[in-house]
VOBA-1610 file (N, C-alpha, C; in pm, whole numbers, padded with zeros to 5 digits, always signed):
BEGIN
Unk-04347-04487-03567Unk-04345-04409-03425Unk-04198-04398-03346Unk-04210-04519-03294Unk-04111-04543-03168Unk-03958-04489-03243Unk-03898-04568-03378Unk-03782-04501-03435Unk-03735-04378-03473Unk-03846-04336-03493Unk-03857-04183-03512Unk-03790-04112-03396Unk-03875-04157-03257Unk-03865-04056-03147Unk-03708-04123-03056Unk-03648-04259-03113Unk-03521-04277-03081Unk-03435-04177-03161Unk-03450-04165-03290Unk-03357-04135-03382Unk-03350-03944-03323Unk-03467-03913-03305Unk-03475-03756-03226Unk-03455-03744-03057Unk-03416-03861-03023Unk-03363-03829-02883Unk-03185-03869-02918Unk-03146-03937-03019Unk-03015-03945-03047Unk-02983-03794-03115Unk-03022-03768-03163Unk-02972-03621-03233Unk-02960-03573-03140Unk-03019-03503-03024Unk-03065-03444-02932Unk-02926-03421-02826Unk-02948-03577-02799Unk-02842-03614-02698Unk-02653-03561-02800Unk-02649-03627-02857Unk-02535-03570-02945Unk-02530-03432-02966Unk-02611-03372-02943Unk-02607-03239-02986Unk-02587-03155-02891Unk-02624-03218-02726Unk-02561-03205-02591Unk-02427-03220-02574Unk-02401-03334-02599Unk-02304-03378-02569Unk-02175-03401-02621Unk-02179-03351-02797Unk-02030-03320-02847Unk-02000-03187-02801Unk-02058-03084-02813Unk-01997-02968-02709Unk-01915-02971-02656Unk-02009-03074-02532Unk-01927-03036-02376Unk-01808-03133-02387Unk-01795-03250-02507Unk-01652-03309-02482Unk-01552-03275-02531Unk-01606-03161-02689Unk-01509-03086-02703Unk-01450-02942-02657Unk-01525-02938-02560Unk-01490-02818-02470Unk-01415-02876-02339Unk-01431-03002-02294Unk-01301-03109-02245Unk-01195-03101-02284Unk-01225-03174-02398Unk-01096-03209-02461Unk-00978-03115-02483Unk-01044-02981-02538Unk-00961-02860-02574Unk-00929-02801-02426Unk-00986-02825-02355Unk-00916-02755-02180Unk-00786-02871-02147Unk-00828-02970-02192Unk-00757-03060-02133Unk-00617-03067-02189Unk-00620-03056-02304Unk-00480-03011-02421Unk-00436-02917-02390Unk-00473-02818-02353Unk-00379-02664-02300Unk-00346-02704-02190Unk-00412-02745-02097Unk-00353-02792-01932Unk-00214-02918-01973Unk-00198-02944-02052Unk-00099-03075-02089Unk+00025-03015-02115Unk-00046-02911-02221Unk+00085-02839-02312Unk+00152-02742-02198Unk+00054-02677-02092Unk+00144-02606-01984Unk+00227-02703-01923Unk+00162-02816-01865Unk+00188-02906-01749Unk+00352-02939-01819Unk+00367-02942-01978Unk+00504-03005-02050Unk+00602-02881-02038Unk+00543-02755-02099Unk+00634-02639-02057Unk+00699-02653-01930Unk+00622-02667-01784Unk+00692-02659-01655Unk+00740-02775-01681Unk+00739-02890-01711Unk+00818-03004-01669Unk+00914-02993-01759Unk+00931-02923-01859Unk+01088-02870-01985Unk+01175-02757-01916Unk+01114-02692-01841Unk+01188-02570-01752Unk+01292-02633-01635Unk+01202-02728-01578Unk+01183-02771-01432Unk+01337-02864-01462Unk+01319-02954-01594Unk+01443-03066-01592Unk+01565-02966-01668Unk+01563-02848-01746Unk+01642-02820-01787Unk+01753-02735-01692Unk+01674-02662-01576Unk+01740-02647-01492Unk+01778-02746-01362Unk+01768-02862-01359Unk+01797-02926-01294Unk+01715-02890-01116Unk+01610-02879-01122Unk+01552-02840-01019Unk+01462-02963-00934Unk+01434-02955-00808Unk+01386-03006-00757Unk+01224-02937-00667Unk+01137-02902-00733Unk+01032-02813-00683Unk+00960-02901-00550Unk+00962-02815-00450Unk+00895-02875-00339Unk+00755-02779-00308Unk+00774-02656-00373Unk+00608-02627-00319Unk+00610-02570-00495Unk+00493-02589-00505Unk+00427-02478-00689Unk+00276-02437-00693Unk+00222-02375-00796Unk+00111-02358-00797Unk+00056-02321-00902Unk-00060-02348-00960Unk-00083-02363-01161Unk-00194-02251-01154Unk-00195-02180-01219Unk-00376-02082-01242Unk-00338-01999-01353Unk-00428-02034-01456Unk-00490-01887-01561Unk-00354-01891-01650Unk-00280-02004-01692Unk-00174-02017-01758Unk-00064-01977-01710Unk-00035-01954-01595Unk+00091-01903-01497Unk+00103-01982-01420Unk+00253-02023-01352Unk+00304-02080-01324Unk+00383-02050-01209Unk+00437-02104-01087Unk+00527-02030-00994Unk+00564-02136-00910Unk+00717-02208-00861Unk+00777-02315-00807Unk+00885-02246-00747Unk+00907-02320-00637Unk+01012-02273-00557Unk+01117-02422-00501Unk+01231-02420-00562Unk+01340-02509-00531Unk+01414-02476-00359Unk+01360-02550-00308Unk+01381-02458-00157Unk+01564-02532-00090Unk+01577-02613-00164Unk+01764-02725-00150Unk+01800-02599-00256Unk+01807-02594-00361Unk+01869-02474-00435Unk+01832-02324-00420Unk+01745-02318-00350Unk+01726-02162-00353Unk+01675-02121-00465Unk+01562-02162-00594Unk+01560-02116-00681Unk+01392-02091-00704Unk+01363-02007-00739Unk+01224-01977-00773Unk+01188-01955-00922Unk+01077-02013-01007Unk+01055-02028-01136Unk+00942-01955-01142Unk+00946-01904-01254Unk+00764-01857-01275Unk+00797-01832-01442Unk+00626-01904-01469Unk+00610-01914-01641Unk+00509-01877-01618Unk+00467-01775-01745Unk+00359-01744-01811Unk+00361-01774-01959Unk+00276-01875-01959Unk+00207-01921-02059Unk+00173-01863-02138Unk+00176-01846-02294Unk+00155-01813-02403Unk+00002-01879-02474Unk-00067-01815-02450Unk-00214-01903-02502Unk-00317-01776-02616Unk-00421-01860-02691Unk-00448-01774-02801Unk-00545-01668-02703Unk-00587-01748-02566Unk-00669-01618-02513Unk-00599-01489-02464Unk-00504-01504-02424Unk-00376-01372-02343Unk-00334-01299-02447Unk-00298-01189-02369Unk-00221-01076-02472Unk-00080-01108-02469Unk-00029-01254-02415Unk+00148-01264-02454Unk+00136-01355-02565Unk+00303-01306-02637Unk+00278-01385-02752Unk+00377-01533-02720Unk+00463-01489-02635Unk+00565-01595-02645Unk+00547-01614-02480Unk+00611-01737-02489Unk+00617-01805-02301Unk+00723-01694-02268Unk+00661-01652-02093Unk+00760-01581-02019Unk+00845-01640-01912Unk+00950-01721-01915Unk+01029-01767-01792Unk+01092-01711-01724Unk+01082-01667-01586Unk+01161-01638-01496Unk+01237-01708-01384Unk+01393-01734-01398Unk+01450-01828-01277Unk+01503-01725-01187Unk+01450-01719-01099Unk+01528-01629-00975Unk+01639-01672-00886Unk+01772-01675-00825Unk+01829-01752-00737Unk+01794-01685-00608Unk+01738-01726-00564Unk+01705-01659-00434Unk+01850-01574-00327Unk+01946-01643-00339Unk+02055-01588-00313Unk+02083-01440-00367Unk+02025-01425-00465Unk+02025-01247-00504Unk+01940-01182-00445Unk+01808-01250-00382Unk+01709-01176-00366Unk+01704-01070-00233Unk+01703-00953-00214Unk+01700-00858-00094Unk+01572-00861-00018Unk+01450-00852-00074Unk+01324-00847-00040Unk+01213-00890-00146Unk+01063-00890-00095Unk+01024-00877-00243Unk+00858-00810-00158Unk+00783-00768-00252Unk+00694-00718-00232Unk+00563-00693-00296Unk+00411-00722-00270Unk+00321-00703-00326Unk+00307-00566-00353Unk+00257-00516-00511Unk+00227-00443-00582Unk+00114-00485-00678Unk-00023-00387-00594Unk-00174-00414-00691Unk-00170-00230-00755Unk-00228-00297-00857Unk-00257-00180-00965Unk-00438-00162-00942Unk-00454-00031-00890Unk-00634-00072-00909Unk-00708+00062-00963Unk-00821+00038-01020Unk-00901+00176-01078Unk-01005+00179-00995Unk-01054+00320-00985Unk-01143+00375-00941Unk-01141+00396-00798Unk-01259+00444-00720Unk-01268+00468-00578Unk-01235+00297-00482Unk-01201+00361-00402Unk-01199+00227-00296Unk-01330+00174-00272Unk-01419+00228-00269Unk-01520+00103-00264Unk-01612+00041-00393Unk-01534+00066-00524Unk-01566-00021-00661Unk-01403-00014-00724Unk-01350-00022-00644Unk-01191-00050-00659Unk-01179-00167-00767Unk-01131-00150-00929Unk-01126-00292-00948Unk-00988-00299-01000Unk-00946-00436-00970Unk-00788-00490-00959Unk-00720-00489-01118Unk-00642-00397-01155Unk-00605-00408-01333Unk-00461-00483-01326Unk-00383-00477-01209Unk-00248-00567-01249Unk-00195-00591-01103Unk-00178-00681-01073Unk-00100-00734-00934Unk+00005-00794-00969Unk+00113-00749-00930Unk+00269-00838-00909Unk+00330-00853-00799Unk+00437-00934-00850Unk+00530-00980-00701Unk+00655-00896-00749Unk+00698-00810-00663Unk+00808-00751-00747Unk+00927-00784-00619Unk+01011-00835-00718Unk+01144-00903-00629Unk+01237-00786-00641Unk+01300-00800-00541Unk+01403-00662-00567Unk+01571-00732-00489Unk+01668-00727-00605Unk+01795-00801-00639Unk+01866-00726-00514Unk+01966-00771-00456Unk+02092-00757-00407Unk+02187-00608-00499Unk+02138-00616-00643Unk+02201-00554-00725Unk+02143-00390-00774Unk+02051-00396-00691Unk+01940-00263-00680Unk+01825-00275-00808Unk+01857-00408-00866Unk+01733-00413-01013Unk+01637-00459-00919Unk+01528-00494-00996Unk+01425-00567-00955Unk+01366-00619-01072Unk+01289-00744-01037Unk+01200-00849-01142Unk+01048-00810-01098Unk+00999-00841-01200Unk+00793-00812-01127Unk+00765-00995-01231Unk+00669-01018-01138Unk+00622-01155-01162Unk+00469-01111-01198Unk+00418-01141-01265Unk+00261-01079-01314Unk+00192-01220-01289Unk+00111-01162-01179Unk+00049-01266-01099Unk-00124-01253-01176Unk-00132-01124-01190Unk-00259-01085-01294Unk-00249-00971-01344Unk-00352-00977-01441Unk-00320-00838-01556Unk-00474-00830-01620Unk-00595-00777-01597Unk-00707-00771-01653Unk-00682-00778-01806Unk-00569-00717-01881Unk-00579-00699-02045Unk-00543-00848-02060Unk-00531-00952-01983Unk-00516-01086-02060Unk-00657-01169-02029Unk-00741-01095-02005Unk-00868-01196-01997Unk-00894-01288-01920Unk-00849-01310-01794Unk-00856-01406-01716Unk-00922-01328-01585Unk-01003-01445-01574Unk-01094-01362-01447Unk-01021-01371-01339Unk-01035-01294-01200Unk-00947-01268-01101Unk-00998-01399-01050Unk-00922-01435-00978Unk-00939-01601-00908Unk-00839-01569-00743Unk-00882-01546-00683Unk-00798-01505-00564Unk-00671-01481-00550Unk-00579-01391-00677Unk-00449-01395-00654Unk-00433-01294-00550Unk-00442-01205-00502Unk-00385-01121-00409Unk-00374-01212-00273Unk-00477-01294-00302Unk-00417-01398-00147Unk-00309-01501-00206Unk-00306-01484-00349Unk-00171-01625-00365Unk-00068-01542-00384Unk-00049-01419-00410Unk+00062-01312-00453Unk+00082-01321-00295Unk+00059-01319-00183Unk+00072-01274-00078Unk+00142-01422+00015Unk+00030-01513-00029Unk+00132-01657+00004Unk+00287-01649-00018Unk+00305-01662-00196Unk+00434-01660-00224Unk+00510-01554-00183Unk+00475-01404-00160Unk+00580-01317-00080Unk+00612-01373+00043Unk+00528-01464+00130Unk+00500-01548+00296Unk+00636-01631+00238Unk+00628-01733+00124Unk+00727-01835+00131Unk+00871-01771+00061Unk+00870-01674-00008Unk+00995-01648-00045Unk+01062-01536+00059Unk+00992-01482+00135Unk+01065-01445+00234Unk+01078-01510+00350Unk+00985-01631+00352Unk+01042-01714+00475Unk+01208-01764+00443Unk+01211-01813+00332Unk+01353-01886+00264Unk+01460-01777+00257Unk+01454-01630+00248Unk+01538-01576+00278Unk+01577-01544+00380Unk+01501-01549+00454Unk+01553-01566+00614Unk+01617-01640+00640Unk+01573-01777+00621Unk+01639-01935+00625Unk+01751-01938+00615Unk+01778-01851+00451Unk+01905-01830+00434Unk+02013-01743+00471Unk+01959-01616+00565Unk+02017-01529+00601Unk+02078-01574+00775Unk+01986-01677+00840Unk+02022-01752+00936Unk+02153-01851+00928Unk+02147-01893+00811Unk+02245-01982+00833Unk+02346-01899+00760Unk+02362-01792+00684Unk+02488-01730+00670Unk+02547-01656+00780Unk+02454-01592+00866Unk+02478-01562+01038Unk+02563-01659+01106Unk+02482-01778+01087Unk+02559-01920+01168Unk+02693-01973+01130Unk+02722-01930+01009Unk+02838-01983+00975Unk+02927-01866+01001
//
């Protein structure tokens, strides 16, 4: 009687523990892959990232010494991106930036469909850094605050660069 109870208990524990372990290891390997992609981009461009943030297979970082912004959207099985998207922007070529929200529905029940940080360049073109897209199957996780935060960081760097130019 005792042996059968122990065997059944081990089977139940195994049925609970094995899927839990598999989910954790799958998430960890995905995180490691993204970290390696980030490290590769940073090393290839000889950057010293002073501020950065990672969320939902996306990464943004800034090198305040070289005045370079890096944005990476990693390709995964879950999102609609077929390959990694890397955008490297020299802040010396940036005029300003805006947060652009695309919402669906009325104001009370508006659903965020897309959130971008639009970077306006001095030459008149612009770059979009996509912080959130409903089609990517990601849950919304404070992306609006994150985009506003990075707008502030970039604007601060632009002002610092402008004051250095004026002083010279």
